C-alpha positions, 0 to 999 in steps of 0.5 A, spaced: 845 822 713 845 815 709 839 815 708 839 821 704 845 819 700 842 812 698 836 815 696 839 821 692 844 817 689 841 811 686 834 813 685 831 818 680 828 825 683 821 823 684 823 817 688 827 821 692 822 826 694 817 821 696 822 817 700 826 823 702 820 826 705 819 821 711 826 820 713 828 827 713 821 830 716 822 825 721 829 826 723 828 834 722 822 834 727 826 830 732 831 836 731 826 842 731 823 839 737 829 838 742 833 844 739 828 849 738 822 847 741 824 847 748 827 853 748 822 858 744 815 854 743 813 854 750 815 861 752 811 864 745 805 860 747 806 863 755 807 870 752 801 869 748 797 868 753 798 873 757 797 878 752 791 875 750 788 875 757 790 883 758 788 884 750 781 882 751 779 885 758 781 892 755 777 891 749 771 891 753 773 896 757 775 901 751 769 899 747 763 900 752 768 906 754 767 909 747 760 908 747 759 912 753 764 918 752 762 918 744 769 917 742 771 914 736 779 914 738 777 909 743 772 906 739 777 905 734 782 903 738 777 897 741 776 895 734 783 894 733 783 890 740 778 886 737 782 884 731 788 883 736 784 879 741 782 874 735 789 875 732 792 873 738 787 867 739 789 865 732 796 865 733 795 861 739 791 855 735 797 856 730 802 854 735 798 848 738 798 846 731 804 847 729 807 842 734 802 836 731 807 831 728 808 830 720 804 825 717 804 821 710 798 826 708 802 832 711 809 831 710 811 838 712 806 837 719 802 843 720 808 849 721 805 853 715 799 854 719 803 859 723 804 863 716 797 863 714 795 866 721 800 871 720 797 873 713 790 873 716 792 878 722 795 882 717 788 882 712 784 884 718 788 890 720 787 892 713 780 892 714 779 894 721 784 900 719 779 902 713 773 902 717 776 907 722 778 911 716 771 911 713 768 913 720 773 918 722 771 921 714 763 921 716 765 925 723 770 930 720 765 935 718 760 934 724 764 932 729 760 930 736 761 932 743 766 927 747 767 926 754 774 927 754 775 926 761 773 919 762 776 917 755 782 919 757 782 915 763 779 909 760 785 910 754 790 911 759 788 904 763 788 901 755 795 904 754 798 901 761 795 894 759 798 894 752 805 896 755 804 890 759 802 885 754 808 888 749 813 887 755 810 880 756 811 878 749 818 881 749 821 877 755 817 871 753 817 870 746 821 870 739 818 877 737 823 878 732 824 871 729 817 868 729 812 872 724 806 869 727 809 872 734 811 878 731 804 880 727 801 879 734 806 884 737 805 889 732 797 889 733 799 890 741 804 896 739 798 899 734 793 898 740 798 901 744 799 907 739 792 907 739 791 908 746 796 914 746 792 917 740 786 917 745 789 920 751 792 926 746 785 927 742 782 927 750 787 932 752 786 937 746 779 936 747 779 938 754 783 944 753 781 947 747 774 943 746 776 942 739 772 935 737 775 934 730 781 932 734 778 925 735 777 923 728 784 926 726 787 922 731 783 916 729 786 916 722 793 917 724 792 911 728 789 907 723 795 909 718 800 906 723 796 900 723 796 899 715 804 900 715 805 895 720 800 890 717 803 891 710 810 889 713 806 882 715 803 881 709 808 882 704 813 877 709 807 872 710 806 872 702 813 871 700 813 865 704 807 862 701 809 863 694 816 859 696 820 865 696 828 864 698 829 866 705 831 874 705 837 872 710 839 867 704 843 869 697 841 863 692 847 865 688 852 865 694 849 858 695 850 855 688 857 859 688 859 855 694 857 848 692 861 849 685 867 850 689 867 843 692 872 839 688 869 835 683 862 838 683 861 840 675 854 843 675 849 845 680 841 846 678 834 845 680 836 849 686 830 851 691 830 854 697 824 856 701 821 857 708 816 852 711 815 857 718 819 862 721 826 859 723 825 853 719 828 853 712 829 848 706 833 847 700 833 841 695 838 841 689 841 837 684 849 836 683 852 834 677 859 831 679 865 828 676 864 820 674 870 818 677 868 822 684 865 818 691 858 821 691 858 819 698 864 824 700 861 829 696 854 829 699 857 829 706 861 835 704 855 839 700 850 837 706 856 840 711 856 846 707 849 847 707 848 847 714 854 850 717 855 856 712 847 858 710 844 854 717 839 849 713 839 842 716 833 840 712 836 839 705 835 834 699 841 833 695 841 829 689 848 827 686 848 826 679 853 824 673 854 823 666 850 817 666 844 820 669 839 823 664 833 827 666 828 831 663 828 839 663 824 841 669 819 846 669 822 849 675 
């Protein structure tokens, strides 16, 4: 805390950001690895490994099954599984990268790799859904005969495997808090829906020989895939654009800081997300000249941590003697 205060109070902004990053990040890295890492990171990895092994196996089963039975619903599900297998592998790589310590070159470490992986996963889902819809459109007018019995059997095995994968992720991992794990989880849920769709299509074809059910179900699965993918892309894009975390109100943060006795003005406030569960804040506080800057800094840092849950903050204390140019952002 003394590093914060000394740098922030007695130096100007460039010096603050230059020096603070190393002190702050090494300090936060320590907190994060002890507080957050041991409770979630290994579990996230274990859940993803289980899901990856199951999904990879079922992908091959559904792909060859789709070729043999001539079912687009199965082939589309295996195509979705291919993107899932790739995305789960990417999510694992992202987690391995995320634990690499920060350096002078990468002062934030590699935490952002997880967000990049989530964005890539969302985009691949869009591409695969597009392929499924195009293939279904071509099949719509001349639906080929499908071996519905074996198709249903393969889809049922796929569904069971997807449910086991989803259960493994739910039990072992942070599906709600970690966007990377959530994007992988959405992939698997999409797979499960694809398998349900394939079973349903198989049943309709088996009972009524209505083979157009196959492309229709495929399109419905593709639309469900798109819905989940859009949510992941939007969230990842917001983080990469340094958007304010959804659970934090910047106006409320400003108001809270202004309530500290002796604070005259809050400016250059920035709140952003580095990766899921790790937010950062920086701001300038203009204080009354006769106030103790260290005491006010301590109050501000404590308030930001207790009320808003942000431990990684840089606060620059200013009085009437300090003048800096107009800031662009």
